[in-house]
KEBA-681088 format. One record per atom (N, C-alpha, C): residue number from 1; residue in three letters; atom name; x, y, z. Coordinates in pm, whole numbers, plus 50000, padded with zeros to 5 digits. Atoms other than C-alpha are relative to their C-alpha. Layout:
KEBA-681088
[pt NUM; "Ala"; "CA"; [X; Y; Z]]
...
***
This chain:
KEBA-681088
[pt 1; "Met"; "N"; [50088; 50108; 49929]]
[pt 1; "Met"; "CA"; [63701; 41883; 83855]]
[pt 1; "Met"; "C"; [50014; 49898; 49869]]
[pt 2; "Gly"; "N"; [50001; 50053; 50095]]
[pt 2; "Gly"; "CA"; [63666; 41615; 83625]]
[pt 2; "Gly"; "C"; [49851; 49958; 49930]]
[pt 3; "Asp"; "N"; [50102; 50029; 50032]]
[pt 3; "Asp"; "CA"; [63402; 41408; 83471]]
[pt 3; "Asp"; "C"; [49857; 49978; 50072]]
[pt 4; "Leu"; "N"; [50096; 50043; 49914]]
[pt 4; "Leu"; "CA"; [63054; 41344; 83588]]
[pt 4; "Leu"; "C"; [49959; 49845; 50035]]
[pt 5; "Lys"; "N"; [49960; 50123; 50022]]
[pt 5; "Lys"; "CA"; [63032; 40994; 83652]]
[pt 5; "Lys"; "C"; [49791; 49985; 50047]]
[pt 6; "His"; "N"; [50144; 50050; 49984]]
[pt 6; "His"; "CA"; [62617; 40819; 83685]]
[pt 6; "His"; "C"; [50006; 49878; 50024]]
[pt 7; "Leu"; "N"; [49986; 50167; 49997]]
[pt 7; "Leu"; "CA"; [62640; 40489; 83869]]
[pt 7; "Leu"; "C"; [49918; 49928; 50066]]
[pt 8; "Val"; "N"; [50134; 50060; 49980]]
[pt 8; "Val"; "CA"; [62352; 40260; 83908]]
[pt 8; "Val"; "C"; [50091; 49845; 50066]]
[pt 9; "Leu"; "N"; [50023; 50128; 49969]]
[pt 9; "Leu"; "CA"; [62374; 39916; 84134]]
[pt 9; "Leu"; "C"; [49870; 49959; 50002]]
[pt 10; "Ala"; "N"; [50139; 50060; 50031]]
[pt 10; "Ala"; "CA"; [62095; 39696; 84054]]
[pt 10; "Ala"; "C"; [49983; 49865; 50028]]
[pt 11; "Lys"; "N"; [49995; 50169; 49992]]
[pt 11; "Lys"; "CA"; [61968; 39363; 84146]]
[pt 11; "Lys"; "C"; [49851; 50007; 49957]]
[pt 12; "Phe"; "N"; [50114; 50037; 50106]]
[pt 12; "Phe"; "CA"; [61675; 39240; 83881]]
[pt 12; "Phe"; "C"; [49940; 49931; 50068]]
[pt 13; "Lys"; "N"; [50117; 50083; 49957]]
[pt 13; "Lys"; "CA"; [61356; 39088; 83957]]
[pt 13; "Lys"; "C"; [49987; 49863; 49938]]
[pt 14; "Glu"; "N"; [50009; 50179; 50027]]
[pt 14; "Glu"; "CA"; [61328; 38727; 83908]]
[pt 14; "Glu"; "C"; [49937; 50002; 49879]]
[pt 15; "Gly"; "N"; [50107; 50035; 50104]]
[pt 15; "Gly"; "CA"; [61227; 38618; 83551]]
[pt 15; "Gly"; "C"; [50020; 50162; 49877]]
[pt 16; "Val"; "N"; [50005; 49912; 50072]]
[pt 16; "Val"; "CA"; [61330; 38958; 83399]]
[pt 16; "Val"; "C"; [50122; 49961; 49889]]
[pt 17; "Ala"; "N"; [49874; 50006; 50097]]
[pt 17; "Ala"; "CA"; [61539; 38954; 83076]]
[pt 17; "Ala"; "C"; [50112; 50090; 50012]]
[pt 18; "Val"; "N"; [49882; 49950; 49966]]
[pt 18; "Val"; "CA"; [61860; 39080; 83181]]
[pt 18; "Val"; "C"; [50062; 50061; 49859]]
[pt 19; "Glu"; "N"; [49916; 49986; 50162]]
[pt 19; "Glu"; "CA"; [62058; 39046; 82840]]
[pt 19; "Glu"; "C"; [49932; 50121; 49937]]
[pt 20; "Asp"; "N"; [50070; 49913; 50073]]
[pt 20; "Asp"; "CA"; [61773; 39245; 82683]]
[pt 20; "Asp"; "C"; [50011; 50161; 50051]]
[pt 21; "Ile"; "N"; [49985; 49865; 49947]]
[pt 21; "Ile"; "CA"; [61793; 39543; 82922]]
[pt 21; "Ile"; "C"; [50114; 50058; 50000]]
[pt 22; "Ile"; "N"; [49868; 49949; 50018]]
[pt 22; "Ile"; "CA"; [62168; 39577; 82933]]
[pt 22; "Ile"; "C"; [50025; 50016; 49819]]
[pt 23; "Lys"; "N"; [50002; 49965; 50134]]
[pt 23; "Lys"; "CA"; [62124; 39568; 82498]]
[pt 23; "Lys"; "C"; [49957; 50137; 49990]]
[pt 24; "Glu"; "N"; [50040; 49835; 50002]]
[pt 24; "Glu"; "CA"; [61909; 39862; 82523]]
[pt 24; "Glu"; "C"; [50060; 50098; 50065]]
[pt 25; "Met"; "N"; [49928; 49915; 49915]]
[pt 25; "Met"; "CA"; [62098; 40034; 82772]]
[pt 25; "Met"; "C"; [50146; 50003; 49894]]
[pt 26; "Glu"; "N"; [49853; 49936; 50080]]
[pt 26; "Glu"; "CA"; [62444; 40005; 82543]]
[pt 26; "Glu"; "C"; [49926; 50058; 49857]]
[pt 27; "Lys"; "N"; [50055; 49940; 50121]]
[pt 27; "Lys"; "CA"; [62212; 40115; 82224]]
[pt 27; "Lys"; "C"; [49983; 50158; 50076]]
[pt 28; "Leu"; "N"; [50002; 49861; 49927]]
[pt 28; "Leu"; "CA"; [62120; 40425; 82457]]
[pt 28; "Leu"; "C"; [50112; 50074; 50026]]
[pt 29; "Ala"; "N"; [49923; 49909; 49948]]
[pt 29; "Ala"; "CA"; [62430; 40527; 82577]]
[pt 29; "Ala"; "C"; [50122; 50003; 49843]]
[pt 30; "Thr"; "N"; [49951; 49958; 50089]]
[pt 30; "Thr"; "CA"; [62576; 40460; 82231]]
[pt 30; "Thr"; "C"; [49952; 50086; 49884]]
[pt 31; "Asp"; "N"; [50096; 49895; 50055]]
[pt 31; "Asp"; "CA"; [62293; 40657; 82053]]
[pt 31; "Asp"; "C"; [50043; 50152; 50039]]
[pt 32; "Met"; "N"; [49994; 49873; 49938]]
[pt 32; "Met"; "CA"; [62336; 40960; 82286]]
[pt 32; "Met"; "C"; [50121; 50060; 50012]]
[pt 33; "Glu"; "N"; [49825; 49951; 50004]]
[pt 33; "Glu"; "CA"; [62624; 41192; 82195]]
[pt 33; "Glu"; "C"; [50035; 50068; 50126]]
[pt 34; "Thr"; "N"; [49925; 49954; 49877]]
[pt 34; "Thr"; "CA"; [62629; 41326; 82541]]
[pt 34; "Thr"; "C"; [50081; 49937; 50075]]
[pt 35; "Val"; "N"; [49950; 50120; 49917]]
[pt 35; "Val"; "CA"; [62756; 40996; 82702]]
[pt 35; "Val"; "C"; [50129; 49972; 49927]]
[pt 36; "Lys"; "N"; [49881; 50026; 50030]]
[pt 36; "Lys"; "CA"; [63111; 40997; 82727]]
[pt 36; "Lys"; "C"; [50069; 49864; 49938]]
[pt 37; "Asp"; "N"; [49960; 50148; 49981]]
[pt 37; "Asp"; "CA"; [63178; 40663; 82832]]
[pt 37; "Asp"; "C"; [49851; 49919; 50070]]
[pt 38; "Phe"; "N"; [50135; 50078; 49976]]
[pt 38; "Phe"; "CA"; [62938; 40370; 82922]]
[pt 38; "Phe"; "C"; [50073; 49853; 50026]]
[pt 39; "Glu"; "N"; [49950; 50153; 49986]]
[pt 39; "Glu"; "CA"; [63073; 40060; 83130]]
[pt 39; "Glu"; "C"; [49884; 49916; 50072]]
[pt 40; "Trp"; "N"; [50070; 50077; 49899]]
[pt 40; "Trp"; "CA"; [62919; 39778; 83313]]
[pt 40; "Trp"; "C"; [50008; 49874; 50055]]
[pt 41; "Gly"; "N"; [49951; 50128; 49938]]
[pt 41; "Gly"; "CA"; [62951; 39458; 83491]]
[pt 41; "Gly"; "C"; [49900; 49920; 50102]]
[pt 42; "Gln"; "N"; [50061; 50053; 49915]]
[pt 42; "Gln"; "CA"; [62802; 39176; 83685]]
[pt 42; "Gln"; "C"; [50097; 49942; 50122]]
[pt 43; "Asp"; "N"; [49959; 50053; 49900]]
[pt 43; "Asp"; "CA"; [62902; 39044; 84006]]
[pt 43; "Asp"; "C"; [50078; 49881; 50002]]
[pt 44; "Ser"; "N"; [49917; 50104; 50055]]
[pt 44; "Ser"; "CA"; [63182; 38778; 83973]]
[pt 44; "Ser"; "C"; [50006; 49913; 50110]]
[pt 45; "Gly"; "N"; [49945; 50110; 49868]]
[pt 45; "Gly"; "CA"; [63222; 38619; 84324]]
[pt 45; "Gly"; "C"; [49990; 50100; 50127]]
[pt 46; "Ser"; "N"; [50017; 49947; 49889]]
[pt 46; "Ser"; "CA"; [63166; 38895; 84577]]
[pt 46; "Ser"; "C"; [49929; 49928; 50127]]
[pt 47; "Glu"; "N"; [50086; 50073; 49877]]
[pt 47; "Glu"; "CA"; [63058; 38755; 84948]]
[pt 47; "Glu"; "C"; [49877; 50073; 50011]]
[pt 48; "Ala"; "N"; [50139; 49958; 49995]]
[pt 48; "Ala"; "CA"; [62705; 38783; 84949]]
[pt 48; "Ala"; "C"; [49973; 50107; 50134]]
[pt 49; "Ala"; "N"; [50046; 49903; 49909]]
[pt 49; "Ala"; "CA"; [62704; 38994; 85284]]
[pt 49; "Ala"; "C"; [50069; 50145; 49951]]
[pt 50; "Leu"; "N"; [49972; 49877; 50058]]
[pt 50; "Leu"; "CA"; [62906; 39270; 85092]]
[pt 50; "Leu"; "C"; [49953; 50044; 49872]]
[pt 51; "Arg"; "N"; [50103; 49906; 50146]]
[pt 51; "Arg"; "CA"; [62708; 39300; 84773]]
[pt 51; "Arg"; "C"; [49870; 50026; 50040]]
[pt 52; "Gln"; "N"; [50144; 49983; 49953]]
[pt 52; "Gln"; "CA"; [62397; 39284; 84964]]
[pt 52; "Gln"; "C"; [49887; 49982; 49899]]
[pt 53; "Asp"; "N"; [50102; 50037; 50121]]
[pt 53; "Asp"; "CA"; [62183; 39126; 84664]]
[pt 53; "Asp"; "C"; [50044; 50062; 49877]]
[pt 54; "Tyr"; "N"; [50011; 49924; 50153]]
[pt 54; "Tyr"; "CA"; [62292; 39371; 84397]]
[pt 54; "Tyr"; "C"; [50125; 49912; 49923]]
[pt 55; "Thr"; "N"; [49922; 50114; 50094]]
[pt 55; "Thr"; "CA"; [62440; 39196; 84108]]
[pt 55; "Thr"; "C"; [50068; 50071; 49884]]
[pt 56; "His"; "N"; [49938; 49917; 50101]]
[pt 56; "His"; "CA"; [62496; 39473; 83838]]
[pt 56; "His"; "C"; [50019; 50113; 50047]]
[pt 57; "Val"; "N"; [49982; 49851; 49989]]
[pt 57; "Val"; "CA"; [62652; 39784; 83802]]
[pt 57; "Val"; "C"; [50022; 50070; 49854]]
[pt 58; "Phe"; "N"; [49994; 49920; 50108]]
[pt 58; "Phe"; "CA"; [62636; 40025; 83565]]
[pt 58; "Phe"; "C"; [50068; 50164; 50030]]
[pt 59; "Val"; "N"; [49954; 49870; 49971]]
[pt 59; "Val"; "CA"; [62834; 40353; 83507]]
[pt 59; "Val"; "C"; [50016; 50092; 49866]]
[pt 60; "Leu"; "N"; [50042; 49876; 50097]]
[pt 60; "Leu"; "CA"; [62758; 40640; 83249]]
[pt 60; "Leu"; "C"; [50106; 50114; 50053]]
[pt 61; "Thr"; "N"; [49908; 49884; 49993]]
[pt 61; "Thr"; "CA"; [63052; 40889; 83220]]
[pt 61; "Thr"; "C"; [49952; 50142; 49936]]
[pt 62; "Phe"; "N"; [50002; 49872; 50061]]
[pt 62; "Phe"; "CA"; [62978; 41263; 83132]]
[pt 62; "Phe"; "C"; [50068; 50089; 49991]]
[pt 63; "Lys"; "N"; [49880; 49919; 49954]]
[pt 63; "Lys"; "CA"; [63187; 41548; 83046]]
[pt 63; "Lys"; "C"; [49962; 50122; 50097]]
[pt 64; "Ser"; "N"; [50015; 49880; 49879]]
[pt 64; "Ser"; "CA"; [63002; 41791; 83258]]
[pt 64; "Ser"; "C"; [49846; 49985; 50029]]
[pt 65; "Ala"; "N"; [50104; 49991; 49924]]
[pt 65; "Ala"; "CA"; [62693; 41851; 83449]]
[pt 65; "Ala"; "C"; [49869; 49992; 49907]]
[pt 66; "Glu"; "N"; [50112; 49940; 50095]]
[pt 66; "Glu"; "CA"; [62484; 42011; 83148]]
[pt 66; "Glu"; "C"; [49979; 49859; 49904]]
[pt 67; "Asp"; "N"; [50015; 50142; 50106]]
[pt 67; "Asp"; "CA"; [62547; 41681; 82935]]
[pt 67; "Asp"; "C"; [49944; 49879; 50069]]
[pt 68; "Phe"; "N"; [50100; 50090; 49902]]
[pt 68; "Phe"; "CA"; [62410; 41471; 83232]]
[pt 68; "Phe"; "C"; [49833; 50039; 49980]]
[pt 69; "Ala"; "N"; [50135; 49938; 49994]]
[pt 69; "Ala"; "CA"; [62105; 41701; 83252]]
[pt 69; "Ala"; "C"; [49929; 49947; 49877]]
[pt 70; "Ala"; "N"; [50058; 49994; 50170]]
[pt 70; "Ala"; "CA"; [62033; 41687; 82862]]
[pt 70; "Ala"; "C"; [49970; 49827; 49995]]
[pt 71; "Phe"; "N"; [49998; 50110; 49976]]
[pt 71; "Phe"; "CA"; [62075; 41316; 82901]]
[pt 71; "Phe"; "C"; [49879; 49950; 50057]]
[pt 72; "Ser"; "N"; [50105; 50020; 49910]]
[pt 72; "Ser"; "CA"; [61847; 41265; 83165]]
[pt 72; "Ser"; "C"; [49877; 50062; 49982]]
[pt 73; "Ala"; "N"; [50096; 49964; 50020]]
[pt 73; "Ala"; "CA"; [61594; 41457; 83068]]
[pt 73; "Ala"; "C"; [49908; 49986; 49824]]
[pt 74; "His"; "N"; [49986; 50009; 50125]]
[pt 74; "His"; "CA"; [61624; 41329; 82699]]
[pt 74; "His"; "C"; [49851; 49885; 49997]]
[pt 75; "Pro"; "N"; [50060; 50099; 50024]]
[pt 75; "Pro"; "CA"; [61288; 41126; 82577]]
[pt 75; "Pro"; "C"; [50024; 49845; 50004]]
[pt 76; "Thr"; "N"; [49991; 50115; 50034]]
[pt 76; "Thr"; "CA"; [61447; 40835; 82478]]
[pt 76; "Thr"; "C"; [50044; 49943; 50153]]
[pt 77; "His"; "N"; [49919; 50036; 49875]]
[pt 77; "His"; "CA"; [61662; 40827; 82823]]
[pt 77; "His"; "C"; [49839; 49955; 50093]]
[pt 78; "Leu"; "N"; [50102; 50024; 49917]]
[pt 78; "Leu"; "CA"; [61294; 40868; 83000]]
[pt 78; "Leu"; "C"; [49934; 49875; 49968]]
[pt 79; "Glu"; "N"; [50086; 50095; 50029]]
[pt 79; "Glu"; "CA"; [61147; 40600; 82832]]
[pt 79; "Glu"; "C"; [50064; 49876; 50034]]
[pt 80; "Phe"; "N"; [49938; 50103; 49946]]
[pt 80; "Phe"; "CA"; [61414; 40357; 82885]]
[pt 80; "Phe"; "C"; [49997; 49993; 50137]]
[pt 81; "Ala"; "N"; [50013; 49997; 49860]]
[pt 81; "Ala"; "CA"; [61423; 40454; 83236]]
[pt 81; "Ala"; "C"; [49891; 49942; 50067]]
[pt 82; "Ala"; "N"; [50124; 50064; 49985]]
[pt 82; "Ala"; "CA"; [61079; 40377; 83280]]
[pt 82; "Ala"; "C"; [49980; 49829; 50036]]
[pt 83; "Asn"; "N"; [49972; 50102; 50031]]
[pt 83; "Asn"; "CA"; [61138; 40041; 83159]]
[pt 83; "Asn"; "C"; [50099; 49915; 50073]]
[pt 84; "Phe"; "N"; [49855; 50052; 49939]]
[pt 84; "Phe"; "CA"; [61477; 39966; 83352]]
[pt 84; "Phe"; "C"; [49937; 50004; 50150]]
[pt 85; "Val"; "N"; [50069; 49993; 49821]]
[pt 85; "Val"; "CA"; [61296; 40062; 83707]]
[pt 85; "Val"; "C"; [49874; 49894; 50020]]
[pt 86; "Ala"; "N"; [50092; 50088; 49974]]
[pt 86; "Ala"; "CA"; [60998; 39834; 83632]]
[pt 86; "Ala"; "C"; [50059; 49834; 50000]]
[pt 87; "Gly"; "N"; [49932; 50128; 49979]]
[pt 87; "Gly"; "CA"; [61249; 39516; 83611]]
[pt 87; "Gly"; "C"; [50092; 50001; 50112]]
[pt 88; "Ile"; "N"; [49903; 49988; 49893]]
[pt 88; "Ile"; "CA"; [61444; 39617; 83926]]
[pt 88; "Ile"; "C"; [49969; 49962; 50125]]
[pt 89; "Glu"; "N"; [50046; 50004; 49882]]
[pt 89; "Glu"; "CA"; [61409; 39491; 84263]]
[pt 89; "Glu"; "C"; [50049; 50092; 50099]]
[pt 90; "Tyr"; "N"; [49933; 49922; 49929]]
[pt 90; "Tyr"; "CA"; [61662; 39671; 84439]]
[pt 90; "Tyr"; "C"; [50093; 50117; 49901]]
[pt 91; "Ile"; "N"; [49927; 49914; 50098]]
[pt 91; "Ile"; "CA"; [61837; 39995; 84327]]
[pt 91; "Ile"; "C"; [50092; 50109; 50075]]
[pt 92; "Val"; "N"; [49927; 49901; 49951]]
[pt 92; "Val"; "CA"; [62130; 40229; 84423]]
[pt 92; "Val"; "C"; [50058; 50120; 49878]]
[pt 93; "Val"; "N"; [49961; 49924; 50097]]
[pt 93; "Val"; "CA"; [62215; 40561; 84204]]
[pt 93; "Val"; "C"; [50061; 50095; 50078]]
[pt 94; "Leu"; "N"; [49903; 49877; 49983]]
[pt 94; "Leu"; "CA"; [62499; 40808; 84236]]
[pt 94; "Leu"; "C"; [50057; 50045; 49892]]
[pt 95; "Asp"; "N"; [49981; 49895; 50090]]
[pt 95; "Asp"; "CA"; [62565; 41114; 84059]]
[pt 95; "Asp"; "C"; [50122; 50062; 50060]]
[pt 96; "Phe"; "N"; [49913; 49936; 49929]]
[pt 96; "Phe"; "CA"; [62912; 41242; 84146]]
[pt 96; "Phe"; "C"; [50111; 50048; 49901]]
[pt 97; "Pro"; "N"; [49867; 49965; 50082]]
[pt 97; "Pro"; "CA"; [63197; 41461; 83991]]
[pt 97; "Pro"; "C"; [50122; 49904; 50034]]
[pt 98; "Ser"; "N"; [49891; 50111; 50014]]
[pt 98; "Ser"; "CA"; [63483; 41208; 83914]]
[pt 98; "Ser"; "C"; [50135; 50065; 50036]]
[pt 99; "Val"; "N"; [49870; 50008; 49955]]
[pt 99; "Val"; "CA"; [63829; 41230; 84098]]
[pt 99; "Val"; "C"; [50056; 49927; 49974]]
[pt 100; "Leu"; "N"; [49901; 50087; 50054]]
[pt 100; "Leu"; "CA"; [64083; 41091; 83905]]
[pt 100; "Leu"; "C"; [50123; 49978; 50048]]
[pt 101; "Ile"; "N"; [49860; 50048; 49928]]
[pt 101; "Ile"; "CA"; [64384; 40966; 84093]]
[pt 101; "Ile"; "C"; [50123; 49970; 49906]]
[pt 102; "Lys"; "N"; [49914; 50052; 50083]]
[pt 102; "Lys"; "CA"; [64553; 40770; 83850]]
[pt 102; "Lys"; "C"; [49931; 49979; 49875]]
[pt 103; "Pro"; "N"; [50058; 50037; 50113]]
[pt 103; "Pro"; "CA"; [64488; 40755; 83504]]
[pt 103; "Pro"; "C"; [50055; 49898; 49924]]
[pt 104; "Thr"; "N"; [49978; 50091; 50076]]
[pt 104; "Thr"; "CA"; [64497; 40493; 83261]]
[pt 104; "Thr"; "C"; [50132; 50042; 49927]]
[pt 105; "Ala"; "N"; [49897; 49956; 50076]]
[pt 105; "Ala"; "CA"; [64827; 40504; 83090]]
[pt 105; "Ala"; "C"; [49978; 49985; 49852]]
[pt 106; "Pro"; "N"; [50027; 50052; 50134]]
[pt 106; "Pro"; "CA"; [64785; 40534; 82708]]
[pt 106; "Pro"; "C"; [50046; 49886; 49930]]
[pt 107; "Thr"; "N"; [49935; 50122; 50073]]
[pt 107; "Thr"; "CA"; [64836; 40219; 82498]]
[pt 107; "Thr"; "C"; [50066; 50036; 49873]]
[pt 108; "Thr"; "N"; [49940; 49976; 50117]]
[pt 108; "Thr"; "CA"; [65074; 40190; 82217]]
[pt 108; "Thr"; "C"; [49973; 49888; 49924]]
[pt 109; "Ala"; "N"; [49989; 50091; 50137]]
[pt 109; "Ala"; "CA"; [65054; 40020; 81890]]
[pt 109; "Ala"; "C"; [50117; 49934; 50015]]
[pt 110; "Ala"; "N"; [49852; 50075; 49977]]
[pt 110; "Ala"; "CA"; [65261; 39726; 81909]]
[pt 110; "Ala"; "C"; [50050; 50020; 49834]]
[pt 111; "Ser"; "N"; [49880; 50003; 50129]]
[pt 111; "Ser"; "CA"; [65563; 39722; 81600]]
[pt 111; "Ser"; "C"; [49932; 49864; 49917]]
[pt 112; "Pro"; "N"; [49983; 50102; 50048]]
[pt 112; "Pro"; "CA"; [65486; 39506; 81332]]
[pt 112; "Pro"; "C"; [50105; 49897; 49984]]
[pt 113; "Pro"; "N"; [49916; 50087; 49978]]
[pt 113; "Pro"; "CA"; [65657; 39181; 81313]]
[pt 113; "Pro"; "C"; [50109; 50048; 49845]]
[pt 114; "Ala"; "N"; [49858; 49980; 50089]]
[pt 114; "Ala"; "CA"; [66018; 39212; 81107]]
[pt 114; "Ala"; "C"; [50007; 49894; 49895]]
***
């Protein structure tokens, strides 16, 4: 089995400083050793009917369920989560073991010019 993913789809309330929330989330993910990877994105043109008003996606990756549990129970995460949820109009959260079918090919460093 692969990593554990924590996926959040969100639509923020009108007037919420989304950039500030994202900066806080980036800091949280960077500071927490149990977070293996963090990525996020904002919808860039999906059909309105398909995205169902959700505008942002956040994905945190953990090496194990134990790492996710430690992250979830950490006081810093709990404080952040309370502020995050207060700014949310709609949210969907999925936690799932990842099944990787096509891994990213390793990148190789470019040779220096001759």
